[in-house]
N, C-alpha and C positions, 0 to 999 in steps of 0.2 A: 357766268358768261363773260368773255373778254369784252372790253369796251369796243363800241363801234368806232371804227377809224374813218374820219372824214378828211378829205383833202380839199382845202379852200384855195382857189386860184383867183386872186383879186388884187389889182394893182393900186387901188386906193387904200393906203395904209390905215386911214381912219375907219373906213367901212370894214376893212379886214379885221381890225382889232375889235370893233364892236361885235361883229359876228362871232369871232373866235372866242371872246370872253363869254358871250351868252351861251354858246353851244357847249363850251367847256363846263360852265356852271350847271348845265343840264346833264352832264355825265358822259359826253362824247369826248373822244380823243381827237383833237383838231390839229392838223398841220396846215399852216398858212404860207403860201408862196405868192410871188407877185407876177410871175410870167410862165409861159408854157415850158420853156427849156428847164426851168427850175423844178416844175412839177414832174417832168419826165425823169429828171435826175433823181429826185426823191423816190419815185416809184422803183427805179432800178436799184437804188441802195436799200430801201426799206420795205419793199413789197407793195402790193396793191391795196388801195383803200377799199372800204366797204361801199363808199359813195363819194362822188366828186361834185363839188359846187364850183362852177366855172363861169367867170365873167366872159362876155363875148369880145369886148374891146380891150385886149391885152397889148402890152407894148410891142412885142416882136412876133407874136403868133396869135392869129385869130382863134377865138374859142372853138369854132367849128374844126379848125385844123388840129388843135390840141385834142379835141374829142375824138377825131378820126384816128389819131395815133394811139390814144388810150383804148379805143374800141378794137384796134388791131392787136392789142395784147390780150384782152379778156373782156368778159361781159360785165363790166363795172357800171352800175347805174349812175347816171349823170343828171344833175339839175342845173339848168342855166340860170344865173343871177345877173341881170343886165338892165340897162336903162331903156333898151329898145322895146317897142311894143308893135313894130310893123308886122302885119299879119303874115306876109310871105316868109319873113325870117323866122317867126315863131313856128309856123307850119313846117318849114324845112328842118328846123332844129328838132322838133318833136318826131318827125318821120324818120330822120336819119340817126339821131344820137341820143336824145334826152328823154327822160321819163316825165319831166315837168319843167316849167318855165316860170321864174319869179321875176316880176318887173319892179325895179326900184322906183320910188321908195316903197318899203314894205315893213310890216310889223315882224319883229323877231319871233314872236309866238306863232305867227302864220308860217314862217320859214320852218320852224321845228315841226309843225303839224304836217307840212308837205314832205319833209324828210321822213317822218315816221310813216306816212302813207306809202311812200315809195319803198322803204325798207320792208314794209309789211307784205309787199308783193314779191320780194326777193327771198327764195327759200334758203334755209340753212345758213343763217348769218352767225351762228354760234361757232365760229372757228377763228383760229389765229391766222391773220393775213401775213404770212411769212414770205420773204424774198424767194426762197426755194421751198417747194412743198415736197416733203419726203413721203412718197406713197408707200414704198416698202424698200427692202434692201436692193432691189433691182431697178427701181424707177424713181427719178426725181424730176420735178417740173419747175421751170423758171419762166413764168409768164412774161415778165418784164423784158426778157431777151428772146422770147418766142423759141424756146428750145427745151428739149427733154434729154436727160441722161438715162440711157437704157443699158444697164451693165457698164461696160467699158466704152460704149458708143454714145456719140452725141448727134442728135437729129434736130435740125431746124424745123419749126412749125410755120406753116402759112398762117396769116391772120384768121382765116376761116377755121383751120384746125385748132388754133389756140382758143378761140371762142367756144367751139364745140367742147373741147376738153375742159374748159373752165366751168361751163354749165353742168357737165356730167360730174365733175369733181365736187361741185357745190351741192350736188344731189346724190353723193356717193351712197350706194346701198338702196337706191330707189329708182324706179323706172321713170324716165323722163319722156313724155309723149312726143311723138314726131312733130306735132303742130307747135308745141312749145319750143322745141329746138329750132325749128324754122323761124319762128317769130323772134327769137332772141338773136339768131345769127344773121338773118336777112330781114330786118324790120321794114325796109322800104322797097322790097323786091317781091315779085311773084315767083316763088320757088316751090317746086314739087318734091315729093318724097324721093324720087329717083336721084335728084341732085344731092339731097342729104345723104343718101346711101353711098354715092360715089365718094363724097368727102369723108364719110365715116370709114370707108374701106381704106382710103389713103392714110388716115390717122392710125388705124389699126396696124397697117404695115410698118409704121414707125415704132409703135409701142409693143406689139406682140411678137413673141418668138415664132408663133404660127398663127397668122391672121385668119386662117380657116377654122381654127380651134382657139378662139380668143380667151385669154385669162382675165383681162381687165374690163373690156367693153362687151357686154352681152346684149344680143338682140332679143327683144320681145316682139315676135312677129306680129305685124299689124297694129302694134301699140307704140313702141319706141325703143329706147336703149337705156342700159343701166351700167354705171361704173361699179364693179363688184367689190373693189378693195377700198376699205376706209383708210384714208391717208393717216400716217403716224402723227403728223403735227397739224391736222385739222380735226377739231372736235365737233362731230356732228351728232345731233340727237338720234338715238337708235330707232325711235318709232315715228319719225316725221314721215309724212306722205306728200308727194308732189300733188298739188291741187290743180295743176294744169292751167292756172291763171296766167294770162299774158298782160302786157302793158295795156292799161285801160279797162281791164275787166273789173267788175265789182265783186 
């Protein structure tokens, strides 16, 4: 399995080095940056991380703003690492962006345990996080720029379409339940399957030569959707099954 890629966004260089050194010693591949724009530039150049650790009080971009931009690209799990413990901020962060909240000061072993707990809820982490995902000779996906190349055509993806596609690709070859897709794409909203169906139709119109007879995204009626093609540069276990767990499930 490729190393788990972590993106650490922390403006205190002493704390950043302490976290980076520890997590690197535990076998993670850690990229540390000090502000939101640097984080976004790194993602556009090097691809998505498997998980992002984000401080809230960054120099030029609040952690919520950075998280919103990251979540507009793909369903990347986020853990906030911050000195604030105000209930309203914690609740807002967990509802809208984050899988977990770590309040400073903290033990490094606790941080790693929380990282492992979050990653255990994210299916199919055994893949290369490449800047461009080559699905096959006809389809390439660039999540950092919200676009797909379909043959000789380029289509921009909306944030919703990008997240949907990311969840499906991460589970390629397996049916993803409707409720899991809704929970990952709209974590803080009351959304019904009709809304999911509309956005899936729009995504198919961009990916498929014939959206009424799709090649990439298959509907399992009453259950969910499956991305049928295993991407060439994403290495997914052949026998994994989607367990249907969402954030907060045990």
